[in-house]
Steps between C-alpha positions, in 0.01 A plus 500: 500500500457869583217687331591848383236755412624690197183674386254718686206713387600804291853367447653321203839352585740565214835333423776665700735724298862393494664566835168553682353279774147367461301570816159333537251693712437208737648164592299218659776309675394163641799366692634148463380408849151634423492289183609197703229571757236510226624170361493344847132596537416379150649162591325484838153415373343811662529824302210723606453688830652296783806467720723734297238776493460480878878520549536790255226690682677460833840602362358799315307622805821490702688691229256793504410493869137396453297261714345322202573459129252346256637383165282582198513482122579869444519836673187605311304210646652583836365855488156376400494244782626757752218735400240223507613407850374838624138400431411842360159567341503475119594826331690636802755767411867397495779750436790405272789691348457552128875441458485125540467183297152445360472166683489672837190696399346199324523327839277771651243456222509119522441522875172678420624838621527846341850635432564871559825615339745721688756738351872482579788733574710501180814502715419164663244331275282440808195668654534760773263570790375800300419298186337230713279758672399644162389157376326411825309829512391471136283193554459455873693308761660185354458161660854382424817596320772327295844658549792422268867535589583610146829381344619379841483844663323549835143625524394655833215255557382633839488860372308399187254292703440790737440738208246256356327442831565128458622285793824311438324164506308611189817590311624245248864563417606422144861395557557350155802733474587500868653173613813642661349843567521629857288765668751634749658178631189285448473285186187545293272206577360564846309765690204539260191297430657306215805536277522336157824401326577386146739232375448584132795445266631857531466535878771505767418137589412353160316171462331577169159530668363493853428725795475522878266673745633586845291598800523511878130415539446130588135488391574680173782260419269203558237652270759573228628141507148372445404763243803435277362146444131552425417570866551133591564425866771244415735496202590183309834453676342494844215276382743246354749495789505177702207525736343780299131510411343556160235718661497877455259792500476830308375788711613796284549580133861432407736508206738257333814689601737255670875462445644165393772317691720532190491880528536490878809277488657738250405792724670348803822456303482846344434658841841383622662716229281803561726696740793482257275599211379804692856609576580478130193707407616772739847494342350535152282792611807672648691449174214652300483788749871572467498519122161660436492756784496854367435391143295772328140397446525183710359480853603205717245283683360613832615304804431515874677764704761361744320330786164488320552163338676293236425484127470146358614617153250286319510769231735783413256754346649826376310808389597652166455868424707553189462826304230623735311171500653281235351188351535202730409256225782627279740432786360148530554448128855639514590266788340207319724570200791450740348166614400643839159392624280741695139525615249748646333447841217562450236631265284676762185298555269792415652508148389142431168478318327254734591681820409841361144368533527242780688716751401827664734787411493830694375790288822686579682242287815302569750756379795378704482154347451646152812716536706211635391245240623706206849510656540147638761251386607188691861393442621140537523387864569141609771327706686341209540834323876546471694819568593508131132483402408778745781711357376434144150616597640812664715586195199464274271710721770765535549523125126525436458762773776719358352478152158583638627808682751637253407334172856368474587136478760487777539164666 
C-alpha cells in the first residue's frame, strides 16, 4: 500500500470542485520492491541494525561520493551526533541559518552548544558571507557552523565557512533537502566535516523516518558508529555473529540513534529508483517555470547559475507579492478550497518562542528572513505528481494572482 500525505500544517484539504484535480502537497511513495524488502527483513529474524544497514551505508556512500556513510534514526540526530563528534567545550558558539527547520537548531542545543542565528538573502533563502560575518562578529568567533542547502538549492559552503572563520572540518552540512543537489559537478555529501541527510516521509528518498551522516574522516566515522548506539564498542549484530563476543566497552557518551534493518532494506530498494525520481522532479520544476514565469506578483524559486550546481527540487517555493505584499495565508486558503495542498518552509527559527530565548540573535535583527517568510509558499513537488496536476496548480495560482493584482476574477 502507498501512503499519501493529504494534510500538512496550515492546510485543510477540501473536496475538489467538479472538474478540478485534487493535489496533495506531498506523497510518500514506498515502492513495491521496498515493501518486499521490508517484509523479507521482518521474516529473517533480525530486524534491527545489521547486515542491511551496513549494505545501505556502502551503497549510499557510493551514490554521493563519500568515503563513509553512517545510518541513523533521523537527520536531526545526525546533526547532533556530528556536532558532538567535534568534542567542543559546552556552550561553544555554533552558527545556523534562521531559515531552517527547528530540529536543526534543537540539535545544536541538545549537543550542549549555543546556537547563533544567521540572516538570509531573501532571494535565495540562505545565508551570505555578509550575513555570516555579521553574526560571527556579534558574539565572537564561532566554533562550528551548520549550513543548510535550503529547498535543494546550493549553498556556497566554502565561502560561508571562510566568512565565519570556521575550518571545513567543523562545518556540519544539513542536507535534509539536498540529496540530489550538486555543487558544481560534485554531489552534496563529501568534502566537509560531516553531511547529514533525511529520509523523512516528504524527502527525495522517503522511508518515513531515518537519516544518514556522510564523512571522509575515518576516525570520525568510527566514533559516529559507536555514538549512535550508546557509545558501545560493538553493536548487537556484531556481538551475536558466529564467533562474536558478548563483551563491549563504553568510552564516550552516546545516543540511541541507530537505523533498523527494516528501514535500511527499504532504503536500498528506494535508492535504485532515485535517479528516475530526480529526473521527474526536474521535469516538474520546468513545467512550473514555464507556466508561472512572468506571472505578476509571483517570483519563481532561485536555482544555481549554469555551471554552479544542480538543484535537487526537494521543494518548489515561490514568493508572493500580490497587491504590494498580499496575504500569503489567503492564497493558501484559496488553493485549499481548490483541493491543492501547500506548505511554508519555514517559520524562521527566531520567530519561535523557545528559540527567541535559547538562541543568540544579532541586534541588527534578521530582516532578510522576516521579509522572505511573509512571502513564502511551497507548491506540491514529488515524482508522482502528474502533468495534469501541475497544470491544475498553475491554473489556480494564475487565477489567484490575477485577482490579487487587478481585483478581477479571471482564471
